[in-house]
C-alpha positions as semicolon CSV with decimal commas, in nm:
position;residue;x (nm);y (nm);z (nm)
1;M;-0,665;0,629;1,567
2;K;-0,687;0,287;1,471
3;T;-1,071;0,355;1,372
4;I;-0,937;0,609;1,172
5;G;-0,686;0,441;0,988
6;F;-0,945;0,189;0,882
7;V;-1,208;0,420;0,763
8;I;-0,941;0,538;0,573
9;A;-0,863;0,190;0,459
10;A;-1,231;0,158;0,316
11;T;-1,208;0,468;0,173
12;L;-0,931;0,407;-0,067
13;F;-1,060;0,049;-0,113
14;G;-1,425;0,177;-0,202
15;L;-1,580;-0,033;0,032
16;A;-1,874;-0,014;0,328
17;A;-1,677;0,089;0,649
18;S;-1,938;-0,141;0,844
19;T;-1,850;-0,443;0,711
20;P;-1,531;-0,600;0,893
21;A;-1,760;-0,669;1,175
22;Q;-1,901;-0,937;0,958
23;T;-1,625;-1,030;0,774
24;D;-1,476;-1,398;0,920
25;P;-1,094;-1,444;0,852
26;N;-1,130;-1,797;0,840
27;R;-1,452;-1,797;0,596
28;L;-1,327;-1,578;0,315
29;C;-1,529;-1,570;-0,058
30;F;-1,521;-1,264;-0,190
31;L;-1,255;-0,986;-0,326
32;Q;-1,364;-0,743;-0,017
33;D;-1,304;-0,996;0,271
34;Y;-0,977;-1,047;0,138
35;L;-0,911;-0,658;0,156
36;Y;-1,109;-0,601;0,507
37;V;-0,913;-0,885;0,704
38;A;-0,577;-0,768;0,494
39;A;-0,631;-0,374;0,607
40;Q;-0,650;-0,519;1,008
41;H;-0,373;-0,732;0,986
42;N;-0,095;-0,706;0,716
43;P;0,198;-0,620;0,938
44;E;0,334;-0,386;0,657
45;V;0,031;-0,168;0,660
46;Q;0,024;-0,191;1,024
47;A;0,414;-0,059;1,042
48;A;0,291;0,235;0,849
49;F;0,002;0,312;1,062
50;H;0,235;0,333;1,362
51;G;0,472;0,527;1,189
52;W;0,190;0,806;1,113
53;R;0,093;0,776;1,472
54;E;0,495;0,841;1,607
55;A;0,464;1,182;1,328
56;V;0,160;1,246;1,474
57;E;0,339;1,282;1,843
58;Q;0,634;1,431;1,724
59;I;0,425;1,782;1,693
60;P;0,356;1,837;2,061
61;Q;0,702;1,772;2,156
62;A;0,828;2,042;1,870
63;R;0,619;2,321;1,996
64;T;0,718;2,287;2,326
65;L;0,995;2,509;2,496
66;D;1,279;2,349;2,637
67;D;1,279;2,251;3,022
68;P;1,359;2,550;3,257
69;K;1,633;2,483;3,423
70;L;1,675;2,502;3,849
71;S;2,005;2,591;3,945
72;Y;2,096;2,605;4,381
73;E;2,420;2,704;4,505
74;V;2,585;2,717;4,838
75;E;2,917;2,916;4,909
76;G;3,094;2,939;5,250
77;I;3,119;3,296;5,356
78;E;3,524;3,393;5,457
79;N;3,583;3,442;5,806
80;S;3,244;3,271;5,914
81;R;3,242;2,934;6,025
82;S;2,883;2,879;6,090
83;S;2,746;3,096;5,774
84;Q;2,659;2,986;5,415
85;E;2,541;3,186;5,117
86;Q;2,230;3,051;4,927
87;T;2,134;3,083;4,576
88;L;1,837;2,939;4,405
89;F;1,798;3,056;4,023
90;L;1,507;2,898;3,771
91;T;1,636;2,966;3,414
92;Q;1,439;2,950;3,087
93;M;1,569;2,916;2,699
94;F;1,370;3,126;2,460
95;P;1,429;3,048;2,127
96;W;1,452;3,305;1,830
97;F;1,134;3,455;1,728
98;G;0,944;3,213;1,452
99;V;1,167;2,861;1,568
100;L;0,860;2,745;1,775
101;E;0,618;2,782;1,448
102;A;0,887;2,628;1,229
103;R;0,933;2,334;1,419
104;E;0,606;2,286;1,415
105;G;0,520;2,377;1,075
106;E;0,822;2,063;0,985
107;A;0,619;1,818;1,235
108;S;0,302;1,889;1,064
109;A;0,402;1,845;0,787
110;M;0,601;1,530;0,816
111;A;0,307;1,344;1,009
112;R;0,095;1,456;0,721
113;A;0,354;1,293;0,476
114;A;0,342;1,003;0,685
115;R;-0,069;0,962;0,686
116;K;0,032;0,946;0,302
117;N;0,240;0,651;0,325
118;Y;0,037;0,491;0,522
119;E;-0,245;0,559;0,270
120;S;0,025;0,425;-0,003
121;A;0,092;0,125;0,152
122;L;-0,293;0,026;0,187
123;L;-0,317;0,092;-0,196
124;S;-0,003;-0,132;-0,229
125;L;-0,110;-0,350;-0,016
126;A;-0,495;-0,401;-0,193
127;R;-0,310;-0,389;-0,568
128;D;-0,081;-0,730;-0,367
129;V;-0,452;-0,884;-0,278
130;K;-0,614;-0,826;-0,572
131;E;-0,321;-0,972;-0,794
132;S;-0,258;-1,275;-0,550
133;F;-0,682;-1,324;-0,556
134;Y;-0,731;-1,329;-0,897
135;T;-0,472;-1,529;-0,993
136;F;-0,672;-1,780;-0,725
137;A;-0,969;-1,703;-0,914
138;F;-0,756;-1,815;-1,220
139;L;-0,649;-2,099;-1,053
140;A;-0,977;-2,179;-0,969
141;R;-1,139;-2,147;-1,327
142;S;-0,851;-2,323;-1,469
143;V;-0,911;-2,666;-1,235
144;E;-1,278;-2,685;-1,343
145;I;-1,198;-2,584;-1,702
146;T;-0,955;-2,856;-1,743
147;R;-1,208;-3,086;-1,533
148;E;-1,484;-3,027;-1,747
149;S;-1,246;-3,101;-2,037
150;A;-1,116;-3,453;-1,925
151;E;-1,455;-3,559;-1,863
152;L;-1,577;-3,417;-2,214
153;V;-1,287;-3,656;-2,356
154;R;-1,432;-3,958;-2,146
155;R;-1,714;-3,933;-2,338
156;F;-1,541;-3,923;-2,680
157;E;-1,364;-4,215;-2,577
158;Q;-1,691;-4,387;-2,476
159;I;-1,831;-4,294;-2,872
160;A;-1,503;-4,390;-2,976
161;R;-1,576;-4,755;-2,806
162;I;-1,879;-4,785;-2,948
163;R;-1,768;-4,699;-3,268
164;Y;-1,496;-4,937;-3,243
165;A;-1,754;-5,203;-3,136
166;T;-1,975;-5,160;-3,437
167;A;-1,602;-5,142;-3,650
168;A;-1,700;-4,774;-3,739
169;A;-1,374;-4,673;-3,587
170;G;-1,029;-4,830;-3,508
171;H;-0,898;-4,894;-3,154
172;P;-0,662;-4,602;-3,179
173;D;-0,943;-4,338;-3,166
174;V;-0,993;-4,484;-2,829
175;I;-0,622;-4,451;-2,774
176;R;-0,587;-4,149;-2,863
177;A;-0,905;-4,033;-2,615
178;Q;-0,764;-4,265;-2,319
179;I;-0,409;-4,046;-2,377
180;E;-0,563;-3,704;-2,377
181;V;-0,765;-3,785;-2,071
182;A;-0,448;-3,906;-1,909
183;M;-0,262;-3,554;-2,022
184;L;-0,565;-3,343;-1,897
185;E;-0,533;-3,557;-1,570
186;D;-0,165;-3,464;-1,563
187;R;-0,244;-3,103;-1,592
188;L;-0,516;-3,096;-1,327
189;T;-0,279;-3,293;-1,097
190;G;-0,005;-2,976;-1,151
191;L;-0,310;-2,744;-1,069
192;E;-0,430;-2,848;-0,766
193;Q;-0,052;-2,899;-0,688
194;L;-0,060;-2,511;-0,701
195;R;-0,261;-2,412;-0,507
196;P;-0,086;-2,442;-0,154
197;A;0,146;-2,190;-0,318
198;V;-0,105;-1,988;-0,433
199;V;-0,307;-2,000;-0,103
200;A;0,036;-1,912;0,112
201;K;0,101;-1,609;-0,056
202;L;-0,259;-1,474;0,008
203;N;-0,220;-1,604;0,377
204;A;0,110;-1,400;0,383
205;L;-0,080;-1,045;0,284
206;L;-0,366;-1,142;0,529
207;N;-0,105;-1,259;0,798
208;R;-0,250;-1,570;0,840
209;P;-0,035;-1,918;0,902
210;A;0,076;-2,023;0,565
211;Q;-0,072;-2,368;0,617
212;S;-0,424;-2,223;0,679
213;D;-0,651;-2,354;0,388
214;L;-0,862;-2,117;0,158
215;S;-1,184;-2,210;-0,025
216;W;-1,186;-2,089;-0,383
217;P;-1,284;-1,771;-0,426
218;T;-1,586;-1,608;-0,571
219;T;-1,544;-1,335;-0,861
220;E;-1,744;-1,073;-1,066
221;P;-1,694;-0,983;-1,438
222;P;-1,371;-0,771;-1,472
223;P;-1,501;-0,411;-1,532
224;T;-1,411;-0,170;-1,810
225;I;-1,286;0,131;-1,688
226;S;-1,269;0,503;-1,851
227;P;-1,004;0,527;-2,083
228;D;-0,984;0,898;-2,075
229;F;-0,586;0,974;-2,005
230;E;-0,699;1,338;-1,925
231;S;-0,920;1,296;-1,615
232;L;-0,731;1,001;-1,490
233;Y;-0,395;1,163;-1,520
234;A;-0,556;1,482;-1,320
235;T;-0,735;1,277;-1,060
236;L;-0,380;1,105;-0,968
237;L;-0,184;1,459;-0,937
238;K;-0,455;1,524;-0,704
239;Q;-0,513;1,211;-0,466
240;N;-0,182;1,007;-0,544
241;P;-0,053;0,954;-0,190
242;D;0,292;0,908;-0,310
243;L;0,289;1,246;-0,469
244;K;0,095;1,405;-0,171
245;S;0,359;1,242;0,064
246;L;0,630;1,440;-0,159
247;Q;0,462;1,759;-0,150
248;H;0,418;1,752;0,240
249;R;0,787;1,644;0,282
250;I;0,870;1,966;0,054
251;E;0,653;2,185;0,297
252;A;0,857;2,030;0,578
253;M;1,173;2,124;0,414
254;R;1,103;2,445;0,392
255;N;1,012;2,479;0,770
256;R;1,347;2,314;0,805
257;E;1,494;2,598;0,592
258;T;1,365;2,858;0,842
259;L;1,512;2,687;1,101
260;A;1,824;2,661;0,958
261;E;1,845;3,089;0,913
262;S;1,744;3,085;1,298
263;K;2,076;2,893;1,344
264;S;2,293;3,252;1,236
265;K;1,979;3,430;1,533
266;P;2,082;3,462;1,906
267;N;1,893;3,238;2,163
268;F;1,758;3,419;2,477
269;E;1,793;3,275;2,872
270;I;1,616;3,447;3,103
271;G;1,605;3,404;3,459
272;I;1,522;3,510;3,817
273;G;1,687;3,389;4,153
274;F;1,708;3,424;4,528
275;K;1,970;3,466;4,728
276;D;1,969;3,368;5,086
277;M;2,247;3,569;5,318
278;P;2,349;3,546;5,653
279;D;2,222;3,927;5,849
280;S;2,439;4,112;6,060
281;S;2,426;3,849;6,387
282;G;2,563;3,571;6,163
283;G;2,217;3,367;6,137
284;M;2,030;3,281;5,817
285;G;1,805;3,558;5,730
286;R;1,770;3,852;5,459
287;S;2,005;4,081;5,499
288;N;1,993;4,423;5,524
289;S;2,176;4,538;5,315
290;D;2,124;4,280;5,019
291;D;1,811;4,236;4,793
292;P;1,758;3,888;4,765
293;L;1,578;3,865;4,430
294;M;1,762;3,868;4,101
295;A;1,705;3,883;3,777
296;M;1,924;3,753;3,497
297;I;1,915;3,731;3,081
298;S;2,210;3,596;2,853
299;I;2,190;3,533;2,464
300;T;2,427;3,311;2,243
301;L;2,659;3,454;2,068
302;P;2,619;3,340;1,680
303;I;2,978;3,358;1,547
304;W;3,050;3,116;1,351
305;S;2,906;3,207;1,002
306;D;3,051;2,938;0,782
307;S;2,850;2,719;0,986
308;Y;2,543;2,865;0,959
309;S;2,558;2,956;0,586
310;A;2,665;2,577;0,547
311;A;2,331;2,434;0,725
312;R;2,127;2,707;0,509
313;R;2,266;2,543;0,151
314;G;2,256;2,214;0,306
315;A;1,862;2,270;0,408
316;R;1,807;2,425;0,081
317;A;1,972;2,169;-0,113
318;E;1,755;1,868;0,049
319;R;1,419;2,044;-0,031
320;L;1,566;2,070;-0,419
321;Q;1,612;1,667;-0,411
322;V;1,245;1,638;-0,248
323;V;1,127;1,859;-0,533
324;H;1,264;1,681;-0,791
325;E;1,208;1,331;-0,684
326;K;0,818;1,462;-0,701
327;I;0,881;1,581;-1,046
328;N;1,040;1,265;-1,175
329;L;0,754;1,075;-0,988
330;E;0,479;1,265;-1,181
331;N;0,667;1,222;-1,481
332;S;0,679;0,825;-1,425
333;L;0,345;0,779;-1,311
334;G;0,215;0,967;-1,638
335;A;0,428;0,697;-1,837
336;A;0,268;0,395;-1,650
337;L;-0,087;0,526;-1,681
338;R;-0,041;0,559;-2,039
339;Q;0,099;0,172;-2,093
340;L;-0,185;0,083;-1,778
341;L;-0,443;0,236;-2,030
342;Y;-0,310;0,066;-2,305
343;E;-0,272;-0,251;-2,190
344;C;-0,671;-0,216;-2,001
345;S;-0,759;-0,123;-2,385
346;D;-0,593;-0,399;-2,524
347;A;-0,721;-0,691;-2,289
348;D;-1,079;-0,566;-2,334
349;R;-1,074;-0,543;-2,699
350;R;-0,967;-0,891;-2,682
351;I;-1,181;-1,004;-2,426
352;R;-1,507;-0,893;-2,650
353;L;-1,335;-1,064;-2,926
354;Y;-1,341;-1,449;-2,729
355;R;-1,661;-1,378;-2,603
356;D;-1,843;-1,282;-2,896
357;T;-1,648;-1,438;-3,154
358;V;-1,372;-1,703;-3,096
359;L;-1,574;-1,885;-2,780
360;P;-1,882;-1,933;-2,955
361;K;-1,717;-2,076;-3,279
362;A;-1,479;-2,269;-3,054
363;R;-1,780;-2,449;-2,958
364;E;-2,004;-2,462;-3,254
365;M;-1,670;-2,603;-3,422
366;L;-1,657;-2,880;-3,125
367;S;-2,031;-2,983;-3,166
368;A;-1,951;-2,988;-3,539
369;S;-1,694;-3,229;-3,500
370;E;-1,852;-3,455;-3,237
371;T;-2,191;-3,488;-3,484
372;A;-1,930;-3,555;-3,799
373;Y;-1,726;-3,811;-3,605
374;Q;-2,012;-3,994;-3,499
375;A;-2,129;-3,967;-3,862
376;G;-1,775;-4,118;-4,005
377;A;-1,746;-3,789;-4,164
378;V;-1,409;-3,682;-3,980
379;D;-1,165;-3,889;-3,801
380;F;-1,097;-3,909;-3,417
381;L;-0,791;-3,624;-3,445
382;S;-1,022;-3,345;-3,618
383;L;-1,241;-3,407;-3,268
384;I;-0,964;-3,367;-3,040
385;D;-0,777;-3,070;-3,199
386;A;-1,143;-2,930;-3,159
387;Q;-1,153;-3,018;-2,807
388;R;-0,808;-2,862;-2,775
389;A;-0,875;-2,548;-2,947
390;L;-1,186;-2,502;-2,732
391;L;-0,951;-2,575;-2,433
392;Q;-0,686;-2,310;-2,518
393;F;-0,928;-2,022;-2,600
394;Q;-1,151;-2,134;-2,271
395;L;-0,815;-2,099;-2,070
396;E;-0,701;-1,782;-2,262
397;Y;-1,002;-1,590;-2,203
398;E;-0,976;-1,672;-1,805
399;Q;-0,616;-1,534;-1,822
400;L;-0,751;-1,246;-1,991
401;S;-1,025;-1,181;-1,719
402;A;-0,753;-1,236;-1,477
403;D;-0,480;-0,970;-1,659
404;I;-0,738;-0,669;-1,698
405;A;-0,852;-0,725;-1,336
406;K;-0,466;-0,685;-1,201
407;T;-0,393;-0,401;-1,416
408;V;-0,705;-0,240;-1,285
409;A;-0,594;-0,310;-0,961
410;E;-0,244;-0,158;-1,055
411;L;-0,424;0,146;-1,203
412;E;-0,608;0,236;-0,863
413;M;-0,303;0,221;-0,661
414;I;-0,112;0,455;-0,895
415;V;-0,434;0,686;-0,911
416;G;-0,513;0,694;-0,559
417;G;-0,817;0,505;-0,549
418;P;-1,094;0,352;-0,711
419;L;-1,176;0,393;-1,085
420;P;-1,450;0,531;-1,256
421;I;-1,658;0,196;-1,378
422;A;-1,780;0,249;-1,761
423;S;-1,924;-0,119;-1,770
424;S;-1,895;-0,512;-1,773
425;N;-1,710;-0,695;-2,009
426;H;-1,993;-0,989;-1,950
427;P;-2,382;-0,970;-2,040
């Protein structure tokens, strides 16, 4: 059953089911590596898996009759010192017609609901892993970009020193460069100190020791999804595991109503017995006048109608409770889908703006400012402002890329699986 569970995980994650054997938990790099290890080792998912197994094991118990009862009775015969009457009886209780089927139907529906709960736990885990992974990836890019920016300002400092040596610039330019380098190095230190906390969160999802290290991740360009609300909402209604779990619970509640109705019906007990009586000479054996075989049938008397009516009303109320929970969840998921699609569209628009216009212009402005400073056409502060603007835009672009990837992960969780990808945001 664990193999079945992992196949389910691979299907929900949109990954190949053959990869886990090739994934080393100590050498994780790509997102799919993290997902495979998490699906195999995350304790919350394992708990949901065993909850599913437990529910499945309830099915054979529900469709089985109660244990038969064997009774043995010994009774002394009046005016006889050595003779005893012995009775052996075997009885079996049978419920009203359809009760066993209703019990099995309820248990089967609850097992299907437990499977959907397991799928929901997998999708929630995938969302959490992706969010932490892209946070880790953004941190890696922030470190890289900040380090590159610090190296760039160090080059500007050398230019300022050369100009200062030739009296083409003042000493304050060199000091400004040194201050900017110090600020960037401090930011870099803060980013590197954040790494253990981010890694610890990933380790918790992977069920690894908090102090275990992880190498910087390798990411792919953020995706662009199809923004068709109607199509995605139809898919959501069809395969969202939380909705499906509630639907299966409604089926279970219908069977529970049947069971509540059966409380007002009698149960039957059928038995067969053997009585061994002393013979006329006082010894044990079959009496000439008595047949040792006996049959018995008894029924319960469902006379407490108020109790049975309350059971029916309670079962119906329980079913209606789940029905309204499902309706409420459908409404909430529809609203969440609208919001997430807006966030994806907004982030995608801004990513294209940064990629196609803002970042190229910021690099162009920095290059022009450096050339103009070397020629004495602008002051050093203008050069530093251009460098700061480029750094800010680069970090904002990376943050947008991480945000849209996290939003897609949230969408996949509520839709119930991988989304149709339109294209990439990167050329």
